[in-house]
N, C-alpha and C positions, 0 to 999 in steps of 0.2 A: 504494500500500500504506500503511495507517495506521501511524503511529509507535507506539512502545511505550506511551506515556501514553494514547493514544486506545484502544488495544486493551485495556489493563488497566482503564481506566475503564468501557468497554463491558461487560467481563466482570463487574465489580463490580455495575454497574447491572442486568445480567441476573440476577445472583444475588439481588439485592434483590427484583426483580420475581417471580422464581420462588418465593422464600420467602414473599412476601406472598400470592401466588396460592394456594399450598398452605394457608396459615394462614387467610386471610380471604376467599378467592375472588376473582372478577374485580373486585368493587367496591373491595377493598383495593389491588389492583394498579393499577387505574385512578386511584385517589387518589394513588398514588405517582409517577405519570408527570410531573406538573408540577414537583415538587421535583427529580426526577432530570434533567429537561430543562434546568433552570436550571444545575445543577452541571455537566452534560455540555457544555452550550454554553460555559461558562466555560473548561473544559478544552480542548475541541476548537477553539474559535474565539477564543482569547485575544488574538491579534494584531489581529483585526478589532474586537473589543470594546474593546480598549485605545485604539484610535484614535478611537472615537466621542466626539464632544463631548457633554457633559452639563451640566445646570444644578445648581448647588450649593444647599444649603439656604438660602442667603442670596439666592437668585434671581440669581446672577451666573453667567455662562457660563464654564465651565472649558475652556480650549482646549488645555492641555498634555496630551499622552497619558500614560496610566498605563503602567507597565511591564507587558508581557505576562506576565512571570513572576509578578507580583503577582496578576493576574487568574486565572491558572492555579492558583496556590497557594490562592486563596480557593475556587476550584472544587473542588480536592481536599479542602479542609477541609469544605466542605458535603457532599461525597460520602462522606467517611469518618466524619462525626459519628455516624451510627447504629451503626457498628462499634465506635467508642470507647465509646458508651453501653452496648452489649451486653457489651463486655469488662469494664467497671467493675462492672456488675451481677453478672457471673459471678464476679469476684474477691471481691466483697462476700459472695456466697453461700457461699464456701469457709470 
């Protein structure tokens, strides 16, 4: 059974997809899949992603794992940015 974060993130992603489908059609929903997949993978698989070795911008290998909570937090930020933008636009319209 998925945990609460996975369930909530899936519901938000489905809400984005259905809203985009209604507004732009299947082209818009298809364009939204890649950004949603990135955010969802960071939320769902934070432990696995945090242990993956990466290369830094200085071409040095980074061997220390990142905190899974940091990876999951960044995933939530990426997932919730559109909602924050919509909220700010609605508040400015008042």
